[in-house]
C-alpha positions in Angstrom: 70.2 20.7 -22.4 70.2 16.7 -21.7 69.8 17.0 -18.0 66.9 19.5 -18.4 65.1 17.3 -20.5 65.7 14.2 -18.2 64.8 16.5 -15.2 61.4 17.1 -17.3 60.8 13.7 -18.0 60.9 12.6 -14.6 58.4 15.2 -13.4 56.0 14.1 -16.6 56.6 10.4 -15.2 55.5 11.6 -11.7 52.4 13.3 -13.1 51.5 10.0 -14.9 52.0 7.9 -12.4 49.3 10.3 -10.1 47.2 10.4 -12.9 46.8 7.0 -13.7 46.8 6.2 -9.9 43.8 8.6 -9.4 42.2 7.4 -13.0 41.9 3.8 -11.4 40.7 4.8 -8.1 37.9 6.9 -9.9 37.1 3.7 -12.1 36.5 1.9 -9.1 34.4 4.5 -7.7 32.3 5.0 -10.7 31.9 1.1 -11.1 30.6 0.7 -7.0 28.0 4.0 -8.1 26.9 2.2 -11.5 26.2 -1.1 -9.3 24.5 0.4 -6.7 22.5 2.7 -9.3 21.9 -0.2 -11.1 20.4 -2.8 -7.5 18.4 0.7 -7.2 16.8 0.6 -10.3 16.2 -2.9 -9.9 14.5 -2.6 -6.6 12.6 0.5 -7.9 11.1 -2.0 -10.9 10.0 -4.4 -8.6 8.4 -1.9 -6.2 6.5 -0.7 -9.1 5.4 -4.1 -10.3 4.4 -5.1 -6.6 2.1 -1.9 -6.7 0.5 -2.5 -9.9 -0.1 -6.0 -9.0 -1.6 -4.7 -5.6 -3.5 -2.4 -7.7 -5.2 -5.4 -9.9 -6.2 -7.1 -7.0 -7.6 -3.9 -5.4 -9.7 -3.1 -8.4 -10.8 -6.8 -8.7 -11.8 -6.4 -4.9 -13.7 -3.0 -5.7 -15.6 -4.9 -8.4 -16.8 -7.4 -5.8 -17.6 -4.0 -3.5 -19.5 -3.0 -6.2 -21.3 -6.0 -7.3 -22.6 -6.7 -3.0 -23.2 -3.2 -2.9 -25.9 -3.7 -5.8 -27.1 -7.0 -4.2 -27.1 -5.5 -0.8 -29.1 -2.2 -2.1 -31.9 -4.1 -4.5 -32.4 -7.2 -1.5 -33.1 -3.8 0.8 -34.7 -2.4 -1.4 -37.5 -5.6 -1.6 -37.2 -6.0 1.9 -38.8 -2.3 2.5 -41.7 -2.7 -0.1 -42.7 -5.8 1.8 -42.4 -3.7 4.9 -44.3 -1.2 3.6 -46.9 -3.6 2.5 -47.0 -4.8 6.1 -47.7 -1.1 7.6 -50.2 -0.7 5.1 -52.0 -3.9 6.5 -51.5 -2.9 10.1 -52.9 0.4 9.4 -55.9 -0.9 7.9 -56.1 -3.6 10.8 -55.7 -1.0 13.3 -52.2 -3.1 14.6 -50.1 0.4 14.9 -47.1 1.1 17.3 -44.1 -0.8 17.5 -43.3 -4.1 15.7 -43.2 -7.1 17.6 -39.1 -7.8 16.9 -38.6 -4.3 18.3 -40.6 -5.0 21.3 -38.5 -8.5 21.6 -35.4 -6.4 21.3 -36.1 -3.9 23.8 -37.2 -6.9 26.4 -33.9 -8.8 25.9 -31.8 -5.7 26.7 -33.9 -4.8 29.9 -33.6 -8.1 31.1 -29.7 -8.5 30.3 -29.6 -5.2 32.4 -31.6 -6.6 35.1 -29.1 -9.4 35.4 -25.3 -7.6 35.3 -26.0 -4.1 36.7 -26.1 -3.3 40.5 -29.6 -1.8 41.0 -31.1 -0.1 43.8 -34.4 -1.4 44.9 -36.6 1.2 43.4 -34.6 1.2 40.3 -35.2 -2.8 39.9 -38.9 -2.7 40.6 -39.2 -0.1 38.0 -37.2 -2.2 35.5 -39.2 -4.9 36.7 -42.0 -2.9 35.9 -41.2 -2.0 31.9 -40.0 -5.4 31.8 -43.7 -6.4 32.5 -45.0 -4.0 30.3 -43.4 -4.7 27.2 -43.8 -8.4 27.5 -47.6 -7.8 27.7 -47.5 -5.8 24.9 -45.1 -8.5 22.7 -48.5 -11.1 23.7 -50.7 -8.9 22.6 -48.9 -8.0 19.4 -48.3 -11.6 18.9 -51.8 -12.9 18.9 -52.6 -10.4 17.0 -49.7 -11.4 14.3 -50.8 -15.1 14.6 -54.4 -14.1 13.8 -53.4 -12.6 10.8 -51.6 -14.9 9.2 -51.2 -12.5 5.7 -49.5 -9.8 8.0 -47.4 -12.4 9.9 -46.2 -14.1 6.4 -45.2 -11.1 5.2 -43.2 -10.0 7.6 -41.5 -12.9 7.9 -40.9 -13.1 4.2 -39.6 -9.2 4.6 -37.1 -10.4 7.6 -36.0 -13.4 6.0 -35.1 -10.9 2.8 -33.9 -8.3 5.4 -31.7 -10.8 6.9 -30.2 -12.0 3.3 -29.3 -8.1 2.6 -27.3 -7.9 5.7 -25.6 -11.2 4.7 -24.6 -9.0 1.3 -23.7 -6.2 3.8 -21.5 -8.3 5.9 -19.7 -9.7 3.1 -19.5 -6.0 1.3 -17.8 -5.1 4.4 -15.2 -7.6 4.3 -14.7 -6.9 0.4 -14.2 -3.6 0.9 -11.8 -3.9 4.5 -9.7 -6.3 1.9 -9.5 -3.7 -1.1 -8.7 -0.8 1.5 -5.6 -3.3 2.5 -4.4 -3.3 -0.9 -4.9 0.2 -1.4 -2.6 1.1 1.4 -0.4 -1.7 0.3 0.0 -0.5 -3.1 0.2 3.2 -2.1 3.4 2.2 0.3 4.8 0.4 -2.8 4.8 3.6 -5.0 6.2 5.6 -2.1 8.9 3.5 -1.5 9.4 3.0 -5.7 10.0 6.8 -5.4 12.4 7.2 -2.5 14.5 4.2 -4.4 14.2 6.1 -7.7 15.4 9.2 -6.2 18.5 7.3 -4.3 19.0 6.1 -8.0 19.3 9.6 -9.7 21.6 10.8 -6.8 24.0 7.5 -7.5 23.9 8.2 -11.3 25.1 12.1 -10.7 27.7 10.7 -8.4 28.6 8.0 -10.9 28.7 10.8 -13.9 30.8 12.9 -11.9 33.2 10.3 -11.1 33.1 8.5 -14.4 34.3 12.4 -16.5 36.8 12.9 -13.2 38.4 9.4 -14.5 38.1 10.6 -18.2 40.1 13.8 -17.5 43.0 11.6 -15.6 42.9 9.2 -18.1 43.4 12.3 -20.5 46.2 13.5 -18.3 47.5 10.2 -18.1 47.8 9.9 -22.2 49.3 13.3 -22.6 52.1 12.6 -19.8 53.1 9.5 -21.8 52.9 11.2 -25.2 55.1 14.0 -23.9 57.4 11.2 -22.3 57.6 9.8 -26.0 58.5 12.9 -27.3 61.1 13.7 -25.0 62.6 10.0 -25.5 62.9 10.9 -29.0 64.6 14.3 -28.0 66.7 12.7 -25.5 67.6 9.8 -27.7 68.8 12.4 -30.5 70.8 14.4 -27.9 72.7 11.0 -26.8 73.1 10.2 -30.5 74.8 13.9 -31.1 76.7 13.7 -28.0 78.1 10.3 -28.6 79.4 11.6 -32.2 81.1 14.4 -31.0 83.1 12.0 -28.4 83.7 9.5 -31.3 84.7 12.2 -33.6 87.0 13.9 -31.0 88.6 10.7 -30.0 88.9 9.9 -34.2 90.9 12.8 -34.4 93.0 12.4 -31.7 93.9 9.0 -33.2 94.3 10.2 -36.1 97.0 12.7 -34.8 98.7 9.6 -33.2 98.9 8.0 -36.1 100.3 10.3 -38.2 102.9 11.1 -35.6 103.5 7.5 -35.4 103.5 7.2 -39.3 106.3 9.9 -39.5 108.1 7.9 -36.8 108.2 4.9 -39.1 109.0 7.0 -42.5 111.9 8.3 -40.4 113.3 4.9 -39.8 111.5 4.4 -36.4 110.9 1.2 -35.0 107.4 0.5 -34.2 105.9 -1.3 -31.2 102.8 -3.4 -31.4 100.9 -0.9 -29.7 102.0 1.4 -32.8 100.9 -0.9 -35.1 97.3 -1.5 -33.7 96.7 2.7 -33.4 97.8 2.9 -37.3 95.3 0.2 -37.8 92.7 1.7 -36.0 93.2 5.1 -37.4 92.9 3.5 -41.1 96.3 4.6 -42.5 97.6 1.1 -42.7 
């Protein structure tokens, strides 16, 4: 019985040590996963904050876009009113046809082509003829405009306002570019945040799984330790009982020897020192 209990205790000791080792390994794994999850959560939070900041910047720039769009449209509307008045004056003064600005633009374009393109003799002669014709129209138109100060002043003012509208449009386009840049960065940050949040969720699930497994191993360790303590009590009782049994046997044998010696003493026999010690141990003397 004692050997069986000792064998069972040894097996439980092995089970306890194995459970303890697995528990410690799983706790270390859970700790590493928790650290990874926390790091990913922090990264996700930082990315969301970055995206929110980019959103604020985008919205601020979009307000500028709206502001300069309104300025451009209002200024263009003013310029269009003046150009409409100029067209009315042209019709009244029989000054129809292309504007002086349009003629100047066409002349510059053709002269640039003449200077930069390789042309045959006939093509170049044709181009020169067109340039000459446009220059005549330009000079006629210029004389007409200079002779009509009201129309000239009106066109100058209209063009000045149109140039201002063009500047507003240029600034609007730059703000729109900046807003788009912030928007794309914001979208990228939100996407990266979604990615790290998903990775954090995976790490958390793995952490919970490892922690639960560690808890199971800890329970196994505790249960094995409890069983070992219970067995130790039983082993102690058996050993005590066995020891008491052996003590009783020894005492019984001792008493038998002591009685024999005592009878010898009563019969006048001579006792040795060992005989006296046996009598003392037996309690007869």
